[in-house]
N, CA, C and O of each residue as an XYZ file, in Angstrom:
792
protein
N     -11.827    -15.689      1.743
C     -10.587    -15.767      1.401
C      -9.389    -14.881      1.983
O      -9.194    -13.690      1.741
N      -8.688    -15.656      2.741
C      -7.644    -14.537      3.393
C      -6.508    -13.942      2.180
O      -6.376    -14.569      1.129
N      -5.793    -12.794      2.425
C      -5.045    -12.477      1.533
C      -3.882    -13.641      1.396
O      -3.620    -14.449      2.287
N      -3.307    -13.579      0.249
C      -2.031    -14.308     -0.005
C      -0.965    -13.543     -0.248
O      -0.794    -13.105     -1.385
N      -0.081    -13.257      0.773
C       1.286    -12.634      1.029
C       2.326    -13.224      0.103
O       2.715    -14.380      0.274
N       2.905    -12.263     -1.126
C       4.011    -12.634     -1.733
C       5.072    -11.608     -1.358
O       4.831    -10.407     -1.478
N       6.018    -11.970     -0.992
C       7.094    -11.143     -0.461
C       8.075    -11.065     -1.957
O       8.599    -12.016     -2.538
N       8.114     -9.491     -2.362
C       8.825     -9.550     -3.505
C      10.328     -8.635     -3.687
O      10.736     -7.554     -3.263
N      10.753     -9.477     -4.363
C      12.052     -8.920     -4.771
C      11.836     -7.084     -5.008
O      10.681     -6.661     -5.060
N      12.891     -6.202     -5.125
C      14.347     -6.565     -4.418
C      14.382     -6.328     -2.949
O      15.277     -6.855     -2.288
N      13.355     -5.472     -2.305
C      13.642     -5.103     -0.747
C      12.666     -5.922     -0.015
O      12.471     -5.536      1.138
N      12.007     -6.950     -0.390
C      11.336     -7.770      0.323
C       9.979     -7.096      1.019
O       9.617     -7.212      2.189
N       9.310     -6.322     -0.111
C       7.930     -5.628      0.054
C       6.864     -6.816     -0.102
O       6.967     -7.783     -0.858
N       5.904     -6.550      0.708
C       4.602     -7.511      0.611
C       3.906     -7.014     -0.614
O       3.828     -5.805     -0.832
N       3.386     -7.928     -1.439
C       2.259     -8.031     -2.278
C       1.161     -8.831     -1.534
O       1.513     -9.782     -0.836
N      -0.246     -8.480     -1.647
C      -1.404     -8.988     -1.189
C      -2.201     -9.525     -2.251
O      -2.810     -8.741     -2.979
N      -2.266    -10.607     -2.410
C      -3.539    -10.892     -3.610
C      -4.693    -11.393     -2.879
O      -4.751    -12.122     -1.888
N      -5.834    -10.700     -3.766
C      -7.088    -10.974     -2.845
C      -7.719    -11.594     -4.309
O      -6.993    -11.907     -5.252
N      -8.978    -11.694     -4.316
C      -9.879    -12.350     -5.168
C      -9.751    -12.000     -6.774
O      -9.432    -12.739     -7.706
N     -10.110    -10.618     -6.761
C      -9.472     -9.838     -8.190
C      -8.946     -8.759     -7.926
O      -9.338     -7.714     -8.444
N      -7.962     -8.813     -7.073
C      -7.108     -7.513     -6.714
C      -5.777     -7.923     -6.468
O      -5.515     -9.061     -6.077
N      -4.735     -6.864     -6.725
C      -3.325     -7.175     -5.632
C      -3.107     -5.529     -5.128
O      -3.320     -4.460     -5.699
N      -2.575     -5.888     -3.773
C      -2.206     -4.576     -3.476
C      -0.926     -4.686     -3.644
O      -0.494     -5.825     -3.470
N       0.033     -3.665     -4.000
C       1.476     -3.553     -4.420
C       1.847     -4.710     -5.107
O       1.182     -5.746     -5.088
N       3.057     -4.532     -5.807
C       3.423     -5.605     -6.862
C       4.969     -5.922     -6.951
O       5.512     -6.807     -7.613
N       5.532     -5.001     -6.136
C       7.205     -5.050     -5.813
C       7.794     -4.601     -6.983
O       7.145     -3.780     -7.631
N       9.087     -5.017     -7.485
C       9.880     -4.101     -8.417
C      10.414     -5.548     -9.582
O      11.021     -5.240    -10.607
N      10.208     -6.590     -9.378
C      10.324     -7.693    -10.234
C       9.178     -8.351    -11.043
O       8.604     -9.317    -10.541
N       8.837     -7.928    -12.166
C       7.857     -8.492    -12.867
C       7.819     -9.829    -13.037
O       6.846    -10.437    -12.591
N       8.920    -10.569    -13.745
C       9.019    -11.959    -13.962
C       8.805    -12.670    -12.608
O       8.056    -13.646    -12.661
N       9.353    -12.341    -11.350
C       9.053    -12.901    -10.160
C       7.727    -12.846     -9.829
O       7.193    -13.925     -9.572
N       7.006    -11.761     -9.767
C       5.720    -11.840     -9.241
C       4.710    -12.590    -10.613
O       3.773    -13.354    -10.384
N       5.022    -12.294    -11.609
C       4.143    -13.189    -12.775
C       4.273    -14.809    -12.324
O       3.233    -15.402    -12.038
N       5.431    -15.442    -12.270
C       5.602    -16.643    -11.897
C       4.591    -16.966    -10.475
O       3.808    -17.914    -10.547
N       4.641    -16.336     -9.512
C       3.722    -16.522     -8.539
C       2.440    -16.385     -8.889
O       1.634    -17.114     -8.309
N       2.017    -15.571     -9.759
C       0.388    -15.029    -10.027
C       0.074    -16.120    -11.170
O      -1.135    -16.147    -11.397
N       0.683    -16.870    -11.818
C       0.546    -17.583    -13.209
C      -0.816    -18.228    -13.145
O      -1.312    -18.436    -14.252
N      -1.418    -18.532    -12.267
C      -2.498    -19.327    -12.062
C      -3.796    -18.521    -12.009
O      -4.886    -18.870    -12.463
N      -3.433    -17.150    -11.248
C      -4.623    -16.247    -10.770
C      -4.480    -15.144    -11.556
O      -5.207    -14.199    -11.250
N      -3.586    -14.967    -12.685
C      -3.476    -13.570    -13.236
C      -4.642    -13.069    -14.049
O      -4.601    -11.855    -14.248
N      -5.647    -13.691    -14.554
C      -6.489    -13.486    -15.318
C      -7.699    -12.906    -14.473
O      -8.601    -12.298    -15.049
N      -7.708    -13.059    -13.397
C      -8.681    -12.906    -12.473
C      -8.429    -11.461    -11.678
O      -9.255    -11.030    -10.874
N      -7.336    -10.849    -11.963
C      -6.638     -9.770    -11.312
C      -7.387     -8.313    -11.967
O      -6.990     -8.046    -13.101
N      -8.190     -7.564    -11.509
C      -8.978     -6.485    -12.129
C      -8.095     -5.208    -11.802
O      -7.570     -4.427    -12.597
N      -8.076     -5.207    -10.459
C      -7.329     -4.043     -9.834
C      -5.822     -4.064     -9.241
O      -5.469     -5.093     -8.664
N      -4.912     -2.980     -9.355
C      -3.696     -3.136     -8.997
C      -3.559     -1.776     -8.068
O      -3.330     -0.665     -8.545
N      -3.735     -2.047     -6.687
C      -3.635     -0.967     -5.768
C      -2.356     -0.581     -5.428
O      -1.678     -1.350     -4.746
N      -1.826      0.681     -5.853
C      -0.603      0.924     -5.024
C      -0.504      1.920     -3.864
O      -0.828      3.090     -4.068
N      -0.080      1.529     -2.673
C      -0.040      2.110     -1.557
C       0.777      3.320     -1.749
O       0.435      4.342     -1.154
N       1.852      3.330     -2.535
C       2.584      4.341     -2.939
C       3.791      4.187     -3.964
O       4.309      3.081     -4.115
N       4.181      5.160     -4.578
C       5.212      5.017     -5.639
C       6.620      4.280     -5.684
O       7.102      4.011     -6.785
N       7.221      3.984     -4.638
C       8.230      3.630     -4.136
C       8.499      2.281     -5.349
O       7.550      1.582     -5.703
N       9.758      2.088     -5.828
C       9.940      1.248     -6.767
C       9.731     -0.121     -6.101
O       9.000     -0.867     -6.751
N      10.236     -0.641     -4.890
C      10.076     -1.922     -4.302
C       8.405     -2.149     -4.064
O       8.038     -3.315     -3.921
N       7.504     -1.202     -4.022
C       6.129     -1.649     -4.136
C       5.382     -1.354     -5.563
O       4.198     -1.641     -5.738
N       6.019     -0.887     -6.336
C       5.027     -0.307     -7.801
C       5.986     -0.634     -8.916
O       5.466     -0.273     -9.971
N       7.155     -1.161     -9.114
C       8.209     -1.301    -10.298
C       7.514     -1.910    -11.074
O       7.577     -1.547    -12.249
N       6.557     -3.109    -10.702
C       5.947     -3.989    -11.794
C       4.592     -3.479    -12.277
O       3.992     -4.140    -13.124
N       4.117     -2.456    -11.844
C       2.827     -1.986    -12.287
C       2.707     -1.704    -13.826
O       1.751     -2.036    -14.528
N       3.592     -1.179    -14.149
C       3.343     -1.112    -15.811
C       3.222     -2.198    -16.619
O       2.451     -2.168    -17.578
N       4.009     -3.340    -16.313
C       3.650     -4.376    -17.190
C       2.344     -5.170    -16.530
O       1.538     -5.694    -17.298
N       2.171     -5.240    -15.229
C       0.781     -5.923    -15.224
C      -0.488     -4.906    -15.886
O      -1.514     -5.396    -16.358
N      -0.234     -3.472    -15.834
C      -1.137     -2.860    -16.835
C      -1.281     -3.194    -18.035
O      -2.398     -3.277    -18.544
N       0.030     -3.485    -18.803
C      -0.208     -3.883    -20.127
C      -0.908     -5.308    -20.368
O      -1.412     -5.454    -21.481
N      -0.995     -6.296    -19.531
C      -1.722     -7.354    -19.728
C      -3.139     -7.049    -18.903
O      -3.649     -7.966    -18.260
N      -3.647     -5.968    -18.936
C      -4.803     -6.031    -18.478
C      -5.411     -5.522    -17.266
O      -6.599     -5.287    -17.050
N      -4.267     -5.372    -16.406
C      -4.834     -4.958    -14.911
C      -5.040     -3.391    -14.878
O      -4.422     -2.672    -15.663
N      -5.881     -2.910    -13.997
C      -5.967     -1.376    -13.757
C      -5.516     -1.024    -12.575
O      -5.769     -1.555    -11.493
N      -4.645      0.147    -12.863
C      -3.498      0.480    -11.712
C      -4.424      1.389    -10.995
O      -5.129      2.130    -11.680
N      -4.511      1.428     -9.717
C      -5.240      2.552     -8.750
C      -4.167      3.407     -7.658
O      -3.535      2.858     -6.756
N      -4.144      4.552     -7.912
C      -3.074      5.453     -7.499
C      -3.660      6.479     -6.892
O      -4.791      6.640     -7.352
N      -3.339      7.388     -5.905
C      -3.706      8.679     -5.649
C      -2.991      9.558     -6.194
O      -1.762      9.563     -6.249
N      -4.007     10.639     -6.785
C      -3.439     11.640     -7.746
C      -2.058     12.167     -7.061
O      -1.143     12.119     -7.883
N      -1.731     12.558     -6.043
C      -0.875     13.380     -5.557
C       0.380     12.262     -5.433
O       1.531     12.674     -5.283
N       0.137     11.083     -5.493
C       1.378     10.283     -5.714
C       1.839     10.097     -7.029
O       3.052     10.060     -7.235
N       0.965      9.965     -8.017
C       1.357     10.286     -9.459
C       2.218     11.129     -9.796
O       3.206     10.884    -10.488
N       1.883     12.289     -9.292
C       2.639     13.863     -9.438
C       4.031     13.352     -8.978
O       4.953     13.203     -9.779
N       4.165     13.036     -7.370
C       5.472     12.702     -6.926
C       6.390     11.596     -7.734
O       7.611     11.709     -7.841
N       5.588     10.464     -8.311
C       6.174      9.617     -9.175
C       6.961     10.364    -10.557
O       8.084     10.152    -11.015
N       6.196     11.040    -10.875
C       6.937     11.724    -12.213
C       7.885     12.623    -11.896
O       8.758     12.931    -12.708
N       7.814     13.142    -10.674
C       9.049     14.408    -10.280
C      10.151     13.604     -9.836
O      11.303     13.911    -10.143
N       9.818     12.345     -8.961
C      11.096     11.675     -8.517
C      11.765     10.371     -8.658
O      12.925     10.020     -8.440
N      10.304      9.495     -9.251
C      10.604      8.105     -9.263
C      10.991      7.569    -10.759
O      11.701      6.565    -10.818
N      10.562      8.184    -11.956
C      10.746      7.833    -13.285
C      11.974      7.358    -13.699
O      12.039      6.619    -14.681
N      13.130      7.741    -12.968
C      14.424      7.548    -13.533
C      14.751      5.968    -12.718
O      15.851      5.436    -12.866
N      13.779      5.394    -11.956
C      14.025      4.034    -11.304
C      13.418      2.949    -11.792
O      13.866      1.812    -11.646
N      12.193      3.274    -12.499
C      11.444      2.329    -13.108
C      10.355      2.728    -14.239
O       9.949      3.890    -14.232
N       9.934      1.960    -15.065
C       9.148      2.681    -16.070
C       7.925      3.039    -15.515
O       7.273      2.207    -14.885
N       7.507      4.273    -15.686
C       6.374      5.160    -15.379
C       5.032      4.378    -15.776
O       4.888      3.875    -16.890
N       4.065      4.320    -14.771
C       2.585      4.016    -14.780
C       1.775      5.049    -15.125
O       1.990      6.148    -14.615
N       0.795      4.887    -15.971
C      -0.068      6.075    -16.005
C      -1.530      5.409    -15.270
O      -2.125      4.480    -15.815
N      -1.908      5.900    -14.227
C      -2.856      4.893    -13.577
C      -4.133      5.277    -14.487
O      -4.341      6.270    -15.183
N      -4.945      4.080    -14.217
C      -6.241      3.765    -14.852
C      -7.391      4.775    -13.926
O      -8.299      5.453    -14.407
N      -7.106      4.659    -12.795
C      -8.315      5.385    -11.896
C      -7.274      6.015    -10.575
O      -6.535      5.382     -9.821
N      -7.540      7.444    -10.642
C      -7.193      8.197     -9.426
C      -7.965      8.198     -8.532
O      -9.172      8.188     -8.774
N      -7.459      8.210     -7.185
C      -8.171      8.350     -6.120
C      -7.779      9.406     -5.098
O      -6.640      9.856     -4.978
N      -8.877      9.768     -4.348
C      -8.289     10.917     -3.281
C      -8.371     10.484     -1.740
O      -7.848     11.061     -0.786
N      -9.110      9.394     -1.732
C      -9.445      9.165     -0.406
C     -10.971      8.997     -0.080
O     -11.751      9.898     -0.386
N     -11.411      7.837      0.547
C     -12.805      7.725      0.606
C     -13.468      6.959     -0.467
O     -14.488      6.314     -0.220
N     -13.042      6.988     -1.426
C     -13.644      5.752     -2.446
C     -13.734      4.265     -1.930
O     -12.988      3.844     -1.046
N     -14.644      3.546     -2.509
C     -14.720      2.030     -1.933
C     -14.627      1.172     -3.202
O     -15.225      1.640     -4.170
N     -13.977     -0.023     -3.387
C     -13.759     -0.683     -4.362
C     -14.187     -2.087     -4.147
O     -13.716     -2.600     -3.131
N     -15.038     -2.889     -4.931
C     -15.248     -4.267     -4.355
C     -14.441     -5.194     -5.067
O     -14.405     -5.194     -6.297
N     -13.697     -6.101     -4.261
C     -12.790     -7.035     -4.433
C     -13.134     -8.359     -4.103
O     -12.546     -8.942     -3.192
N     -14.091     -8.924     -4.801
C     -14.668    -10.469     -4.673
C     -15.333     -9.889     -3.852
O     -15.750     -8.741     -4.005
N     -15.589    -10.813     -2.562
C     -16.568    -10.553     -1.342
C     -15.826     -9.427     -0.532
O     -16.507     -9.089      0.436
N     -14.920     -8.906     -0.609
C     -14.469     -7.737      0.198
C     -14.665     -6.433     -0.542
O     -14.846     -6.259     -1.747
N     -14.583     -5.476      0.532
C     -14.987     -3.844      0.338
C     -14.159     -3.093      0.672
O     -14.409     -2.522      1.733
N     -12.925     -2.754      0.035
C     -11.729     -1.890      0.367
C     -12.323     -0.517      0.086
O     -12.963     -0.163     -0.904
N     -11.917      0.304      1.347
C     -11.932      1.679      1.467
C     -10.501      2.330      1.453
O      -9.552      1.893      2.104
N     -10.461      3.478      0.591
C      -9.191      3.925      0.270
C      -9.268      5.037      1.690
O     -10.244      5.535      2.251
N      -8.134      5.127      1.898
C      -7.794      6.067      3.090
C      -6.469      6.886      2.783
O      -5.381      6.312      2.833
N      -6.562      8.128      2.489
C      -5.230      8.948      2.135
C      -4.458      9.119      3.284
O      -4.899      9.939      4.089
N      -3.316      8.495      3.588
C      -2.484      8.540      4.636
C      -1.063      9.434      4.339
O      -0.052      8.891      4.785
N      -0.896     10.480      3.780
C       0.248     11.197      3.710
C       1.304     10.945      5.063
O       1.054     10.729      6.249
N       2.597     11.078      4.303
C       3.549     11.176      5.359
C       4.846     10.530      4.952
O       5.844     11.226      4.763
N       4.869      9.000      4.787
C       5.906      8.566      4.340
C       5.968      8.871      2.863
O       7.096      8.762      2.383
N       4.925      9.258      1.969
C       4.927      9.937      0.676
C       3.704     10.811      0.801
O       2.765     10.720      1.593
N       3.904     11.574     -0.049
C       2.596     12.890      0.093
C       1.196     11.877     -0.448
O       0.108     12.016      0.110
N       1.361     11.027     -1.407
C       0.183     10.202     -1.857
C      -0.273      8.769     -1.407
O      -1.078      7.976     -1.897
N       0.580      8.722     -0.231
C       0.167      7.251      0.155
C      -0.913      7.190      0.581
O      -1.506      8.198      0.965
N      -1.632      5.522      0.630
C      -2.915      5.380      0.801
C      -2.803      4.128      1.761
O      -1.767      3.470      1.665
N      -3.419      3.871      2.351
C      -4.142      2.375      3.123
C      -5.376      2.105      2.693
O      -6.139      2.975      2.274
N      -5.735      0.519      2.790
C      -6.800      0.268      2.362
C      -7.387     -0.498      3.600
O      -6.672     -1.199      4.317
N      -8.895     -0.300      3.833
C      -9.411     -0.922      5.097
C     -10.573     -1.522      4.448
O     -11.274     -0.987      3.590
N     -10.723     -2.871      5.026
C     -11.617     -4.158      4.848
C     -12.736     -3.681      6.318
O     -12.401     -4.093      7.429
N     -13.755     -2.993      6.204
C     -14.718     -2.740      7.650
C     -15.193     -3.895      8.068
O     -15.049     -4.206      9.250
N     -15.833     -4.720      7.185
C     -16.457     -5.888      8.139
C     -15.457     -7.013      8.686
O     -15.745     -7.607      9.725
N     -14.278     -7.306      7.981
C     -13.178     -7.938      8.598
C     -12.349     -7.157      9.482
O     -11.658     -7.608     10.395
N     -12.466     -6.000      9.154
C     -11.659     -5.134     10.122
C      -9.937     -5.396      9.584
O      -9.068     -5.421     10.456
N      -9.620     -5.549      8.376
C      -8.578     -5.619      8.005
C      -7.867     -4.203      7.667
O      -8.604     -3.275      7.333
N      -6.655     -4.021      7.730
C      -5.894     -2.768      7.182
C      -4.924     -3.182      6.481
O      -4.131     -3.956      7.018
N      -4.712     -2.764      5.031
C      -3.339     -2.996      4.476
C      -2.702     -1.566      4.253
O      -3.204     -0.693      3.545
N      -1.394     -1.445      5.037
C      -0.936     -0.283      5.435
C       0.106      0.197      4.781
O       0.713      1.163      5.244
N       0.430     -0.309      3.770
C       1.899      0.100      2.875
C       2.944      0.273      3.587
O       3.324     -0.690      4.254
N       3.637      1.433      3.641
C       4.551      1.653      4.704
C       4.513      2.902      5.250
O       5.419      3.736      5.256
N       2.764      3.037      5.982
C       2.664      4.138      7.119
C       2.919      3.689      7.787
O       3.730      4.303      8.480
N       2.530      2.159      8.319
C       2.641      1.648      9.868
C       3.113      0.174      9.569
O       2.809     -0.515      8.595
N       3.881     -0.131     10.575
C       4.349     -1.320     10.687
C       4.245     -2.071     11.714
O       3.874     -1.391     12.671
N       4.424     -3.369     12.033
C       4.173     -4.152     13.700
C       5.182     -3.643     14.307
O       6.235     -3.161     13.889
N       4.616     -3.850     15.679
C       5.448     -3.716     17.000
C       5.917     -1.980     17.104
O       7.030     -1.621     17.487
N       5.079     -1.266     16.779
C       5.191     -0.192     17.133
C       5.985      0.858     16.063
O       6.380      1.993     16.331
N       6.084      0.241     14.951
C       7.349      0.950     13.950
C       6.353      1.766     12.887
O       5.153      1.498     12.949
N       6.774      2.674     11.990
C       6.400      3.387     11.305
C       6.971      3.991     10.045
O       8.162      4.243     10.226
N       6.668      4.228      9.156
C       7.159      4.906      7.732
C       8.168      5.831      7.919
O       7.896      6.852      8.551
N       9.595      5.617      7.366
C      10.565      6.791      7.261
C       9.909      8.070      6.538
O       8.895      7.986      5.846
N      10.606      9.256      6.779
C       9.687     10.280      6.170
C      10.849     11.154      5.712
O      10.609     12.355      5.588
N      12.034     10.725      5.454
C      13.288     11.580      4.845
C      13.452     11.419      3.591
O      14.460     11.856      3.035
N      12.474     10.752      2.921
C      12.419     10.903      1.220
C      11.713     11.775      0.787
O      10.847     12.257      1.517
N      11.888     12.218     -0.514
C      10.995     12.966     -1.441
C       9.498     13.020     -1.207
O       8.904     12.003     -1.568
N       8.843     13.877     -0.740
C       7.603     13.778     -0.293
C       7.050     13.240      1.002
O       5.878     12.909      1.182
N       8.023     13.190      1.877
C       7.748     12.762      3.265
C       7.378     13.876      4.400
O       7.775     15.014      4.149
N       6.900     13.744      5.216
C       6.426     14.654      6.251
C       6.226     14.108      7.457
O       5.235     13.402      7.649
N       7.052     14.334      8.348
C       6.736     13.697      9.833
C       5.223     14.431     10.324
O       4.391     13.651     10.786
N       4.951     15.502     10.259
C       3.525     15.948     10.894
C       2.488     15.228     10.067
O       1.485     14.721     10.569
N       2.788     15.203      8.707
C       1.417     14.500      7.915
C       1.772     13.038      8.549
O       0.789     12.551      9.108
N       2.638     12.432      8.585
C       2.531     10.886      9.249
C       2.202     10.677     10.776
O       1.873      9.589     11.249
N       2.289     11.475     11.263
C       1.725     11.792     12.791
C       0.185     11.709     12.598
O      -0.534     10.860     13.124
N      -0.250     12.777     11.714
C      -1.712     12.962     11.545
C      -2.166     11.577     11.154
O      -2.988     10.962     11.832
N      -1.661     11.125     10.130
C      -2.287      9.717      9.326
C      -2.341      8.777     10.363
O      -3.379      8.122     10.460
N      -1.218      8.534     11.342
C      -1.153      7.395     12.257
C      -2.433      7.790     13.454
O      -2.977      6.885     14.087
N      -2.732      8.959     13.611
C      -3.423      9.107     14.557
C      -4.990      8.956     14.007
O      -5.891      8.628     14.779
N      -5.190      9.188     12.805
C      -6.506      8.766     11.743
C      -6.479      7.351     11.954
O      -7.308      6.848     12.712
N      -5.685      6.702     11.414
C      -5.600      5.174     11.610
C      -5.898      4.564     12.802
O      -6.643      3.584     12.801
N      -5.329      5.084     14.034
C      -5.331      4.653     15.406
C      -6.739      4.554     15.694
O      -6.962      3.693     16.544
N      -7.849      5.202     15.230
C      -9.044      5.162     15.402
C      -9.978      4.014     14.771
O     -11.098      3.754     15.211
N      -9.428      3.420     13.781
C      -9.909      2.552     13.070
C     -10.086      1.071     14.065
O      -9.252      0.748     14.912
N     -11.169      0.388     13.800
C     -11.113     -0.745     14.550
C     -10.273     -1.981     13.487
O     -10.759     -2.400     12.436
N      -9.153     -2.338     13.965
C      -8.370     -3.125     13.158
C      -7.868     -4.732     13.943
O      -7.115     -4.865     14.908
N      -8.433     -5.597     13.309
C      -7.918     -6.929     13.740
C      -6.909     -7.441     13.235
O      -6.205     -8.091     14.008
N      -6.560     -7.358     12.058
C      -5.373     -7.610     11.077
C      -4.584     -6.505     10.467
O      -5.217     -5.673      9.818
N      -3.157     -6.359     10.592
C      -2.646     -5.212      9.924
C      -1.779     -5.989      9.079
O      -0.906     -6.749      9.497
N      -2.050     -5.771      7.893
C      -1.357     -6.410      6.546
C      -0.149     -5.060      6.195
O      -0.494     -4.057      5.570
N       1.051     -5.232      6.637
C       1.889     -4.019      6.238
C       2.665     -4.122      5.250
O       3.014     -5.288      5.066
N       3.131     -3.310      4.455
C       4.200     -3.183      3.417
C       5.398     -4.046      3.293
O       5.786     -4.622      2.276
N       6.024     -4.054      4.693
C       7.054     -5.033      4.888
C       7.024     -6.046      6.238
O       6.044     -5.694      6.895
N       7.485     -6.796      6.688
C       7.285     -7.620      7.452
C       6.142     -8.557      7.601
O       5.186     -8.386      6.843
N       6.102     -9.505      8.451
C       4.660    -10.038      8.868
C       3.330     -9.510      9.036
O       3.272     -8.383      9.527
N       2.250    -10.081      8.734
C       0.842     -9.257      9.057
C       0.797     -9.777     10.567
O       1.382    -10.821     10.854
N       0.249     -9.202     11.324
C      -0.023     -9.709     12.644
C      -1.489     -8.897     13.307
O      -1.938     -7.779     13.055
N      -1.887     -9.756     14.054
C      -3.237     -9.289     15.010
C      -2.756     -7.875     15.327
O      -1.548     -7.681     15.462
N      -3.622     -6.890     15.453
C      -3.243     -5.691     15.435
C      -3.121     -5.269     16.977
O      -2.005     -4.999     17.421
N      -4.154     -5.214     17.726
C      -4.245     -4.988     19.044
C      -4.333     -3.525     19.338
O      -5.312     -2.845     19.029
N      -3.080     -2.984     20.058
C      -2.928     -1.636     20.139
C      -1.944     -1.138     19.092
O      -1.662      0.060     19.119
N      -1.393     -1.921     18.176
C      -0.092     -1.758     17.386
C      -0.179     -0.293     16.899
O       0.739      0.504     17.092
N      -1.348      0.031     16.247
C      -1.299      1.264     15.405
C      -1.133      2.488     16.697
O      -0.541      3.527     16.407
N      -1.489      2.368     17.617
C      -1.436      3.486     18.590
C      -0.397      3.525     19.122
O      -0.135      4.631     19.595
N       0.500      2.602     19.286
C       1.801      2.256     19.569
C       2.623      3.089     18.429
O       3.359      4.052     18.644
N       2.366      2.573     17.334
C       3.250      3.440     16.335
C       3.009      5.145     16.421
O       3.914      5.976     16.506
N       1.634      5.407     16.379
C       1.318      7.006     16.684
C       1.884      7.377     17.931
O       2.271      8.545     17.949
N       2.057      6.706     19.024
C       2.988      7.364     20.372
C       4.225      7.479     19.951
O       4.810      8.547     20.130
N       4.917      6.306     19.254
C       6.382      6.423     18.944
C       6.647      7.755     17.940
O       7.392      8.713     18.145
N       5.785      7.480     16.796
C       6.237      9.035     15.897
C       6.005     10.033     16.547
O       6.658     10.976     16.101
N       5.217     10.377     17.631
C       5.064     11.380     18.290
C       6.418     11.665     19.024
O       6.956     12.754     18.826
N       6.989     10.764     19.848
C       8.126     10.869     20.531
C       9.087     11.026     19.803
O       9.836     11.941     20.145
N       9.439     10.299     18.635
C      10.720     10.377     18.003
C      10.473     11.387     16.725
O      11.496     11.701     16.117
N       9.269     11.913     16.266
C       9.631     12.723     15.303
C       9.319     14.151     15.463
O       9.557     14.897     14.514
N       8.895     14.548     16.379
C       8.339     15.764     17.057
C       9.954     16.362     17.491
O      10.075     17.418     18.112
């Protein structure tokens, strides 16, 4: 099963529906529920790549109907400090640190802690299919996440991009824009970050 991409309001963030999981949920619960009406009962996990409202705003509502929210512990601390005024807080069901693996139907998703865009940003990697769900850490065509919001760090982002550039990635599923065949795109993003952020 290929991921089903759902472009969510209000800022066009990507949600990716897998067999029993969804990666990021956008900020408009009603919109997302309309899109998920047929497959909602099968969703066990909501993975949040980070806590910005355009990716995580609908998480608390999905949790209320039985989905288990997965988030990095540092990201939860950041959400409490900076983001709670924008949307309803969600208390994660599962905290991750990086290195954990989750079964998502036939997929195995490995959590990679990739701070930089935020302190608790994560990416999810499927090693057999070589898929990378990158949130706002890395984008297609040499772009990378911004570092000027609370919890951002240029140095950490560069280190995270270097880490990701060593993975074998066939498909890049970013937090915004179209999914793309990877090629050398993560390496290009890493080199661009070094050029523009140092």
